[in-house]
N, C-alpha and C positions, 0 to 999 in steps of 0.2 A: 910478048906484046900485050897480053891481056891486062897486066897490071897498069901500065901508063894509060891505056885506053879507058879502063874503068875509072881511074883517078880523074882523068879529064872530063869524062861524062858526069861524074859526081860533082865536080866543080861547076860544070855547066848547069846542072840541075839546081844547085844551091844558088848560083848567080841568078838564074831565071826565077826561082822562087822569091828571092829578095826583091828583084826588080818588079815582079808582078805585084807583090805585097805593097811596095812603095807607090806604084802606079794606082792601085785600087784606093789606097788611103787618100792620095792627092785628088783623085777624081771624085771620091765621095765628098771630100771637103768642098770641092768646087761646086758640086750639086747642091749642098746645103747652103752655101753662100750665094750662088748665082741663080739657082732655080727655086730653092726653098721647098723642095719636095719633102712631103711628110716622112719622118724617120722610120716609123714602124711599118708603113706601107712599102717603103723601099726595101726594108729587111724581108718583108713578106714576099716581094717579087724575087729577091735573091734566093730565098728558100725554094720557091717554085722552080726557078731556073736550075738550081743545084740538083733538085730531084729529077728534072728532065734530063740533065746531063748524066746522072747516075743510071737512069733507065737506058740511055744510049750505050753507056759503058757495059751494062749488063747484057744487052743484046749483042754486043761485040765480044762477049765472053771474057771481058777484062776481069770480072769477078763474078762469083756465083751468089745468088740470093739465098740466105739462110733464114728459116722460120724462127722468129723471136717473139716472146710474149709481149703483146702490145702494152699491157698494164705496167709492166716493169720498165717500159721505154718512156712512159709519160713523164716521170720526174726528170729524166735526162733531157727530154725534149723541152721541158720548162726552163731548165738551166741554159739550154742552147739558145732559146729565145732571149732570156735575160742577158746572157753573155754578149750576143750580137747587138741587141737593142741598146743596152747601156754603154757599150763601147762606142757605138755610133752616136749616142747622145753626148758622150765625152768628146768625140771628134767635132761634133756640131758646136759645142760651147767652149772648147779650148783651142789653143793654137796647135798646129800639127806637132810641133816640137814637144809641147807639154803633154799632149795626148800620147806620144810614143814613149816619153820618159816615164810617165806614171804607169804605163802598161808593163814596164820592166819590174814593177812591184809584184807581178803575178808569181814569179818564181819564189820569192820569200813567203808569200801567202800560201802557196802550195805546200811548202815545207812545214809551215805552221799547222796547216790542216792535217797533213799526213802524220806529223808528230803528235798532235793533240788527240786526234780521233781514230787514227789507224795504227798507232803505236810503232811507227816506222822510225828508225834512227839514222842520223846523218853525221858524218865525220865533222870534227872541229874545223877542218880546212874548208869544207863546203859551207858551213855556217859563217865563217869569216868572210867569204866572198860576197855575202849578202850585205855586209856593212857599207862598202863604197856605193852599192846600188841605192841603199836606203838614204845615205847622206846626199847623193846626187839628186835624188827625187825631191828631197826636202829643200835643198838649195835652189833648184829650178823653180819650185812652187813659191818659194819666199821672194825670189828676185824677178819672177815673171811679171812683166808690166801689164799683161792682160789677165792676170789672175782673177778668178771670180768664184764665188762660193758654189753657185749652181753647177758649174763645170767640174769643180773638185768633188762635189757629192756624186755626180754621175760617174766620174772616173773611179772613185773609191768603190762604189757599188759594182761597177763594171769589173774591177780587179777581183773583188770578192767572188762574184758569180762566175767569172771566167776560171778562177782557180778551182772552185768547186766543180765546175763542168769538166775540167781537164782531169781532175782526180777521179770523178765518176766514169769518164770515158775509159780510163785505164782499167778501172774495176770491172766495168761491163765487158770490155774486150776479153779480159781474163775469165770472167764468169761464163760468158756465152761462147768463148773460143772463136771470135770473129775478128776480122780486120776492120780498119777504119771505114772503108767504103761500105762494107756490109752493115755496119752500125749506122752510118749516115743515111743509108737507104731507107731506114725507118725514121730517123730523127727528122730529116728534112720535111717530109709531108706532114708528120705529126706537129712539128713546130709551125709550119705554114697554116695548118688548121687552127691551132691555138691563137695565132695572131689574127687570123681571119675573123675569129669571134671577138677579139679584143679591140681591133683597130677602129670600128665604128664608134666606140665609146670615147676615144681619145683623139682621133684625128678626123679632119673633114673629108668627106667622100665627094660631096658635090660643091659647086662654087668655084671661084677663081683660084682658091688655094687648095682645093681638093684634088682628087686623082681623076675625077670624071668631069667633063665639060669645062676643063680649064684650058686656056690657050696654050697649045703645044707647038713648039718649034721643032724642026728636024734635029737640031743640036740637042734639045732636051731629050728627045726620044732615044737618040744614039747614046747619050751619056748615061741615062738610066738603064739602058739595055746592056751595059757593059757587064 
């Protein structure tokens, strides 16, 4: 009985993960369109909430904190910031469909990075699977009625930084012998601190479009707190 139960649980987890991912994307898009909440500030709040969630998980003994060198975590935290901020900028300036399709270019970019800089090799079959992905992204961008240069630039930078981040995460997990939660325990607060220093220079803090003293509705607060 263990086999079927495990398979069903795996399918349930995969379905839940996909459903939550779609819901988060749609909700973020709704926030950008209807509330106009500043992008980097929203990302900063997400990092803080992520860290608080990890603290709770650590207190519940879901994972154990492992001491890691802070200086070696800073480059990874910078790419973490860039990956989330630029993908959110892409979502803000593109349609949800275009945003999702361009994100699929992350896999080909990862393979290029690993082949060029880490001397890893991939089979011809794997490389050929990238062809329809690339063609699909090109066709969508070409025929997208809401295509815009700014959104494409943000999406392209987001793909590049996301790919670099994922490569580095795998490298750091192997180097430090840690799991994703142990690594994120350091990434989240460091990335939040980086954004805390950057946000005042790029986004309004006060006023009607800022994060302080703006008119807040209950729906705004609940949506952003997701």
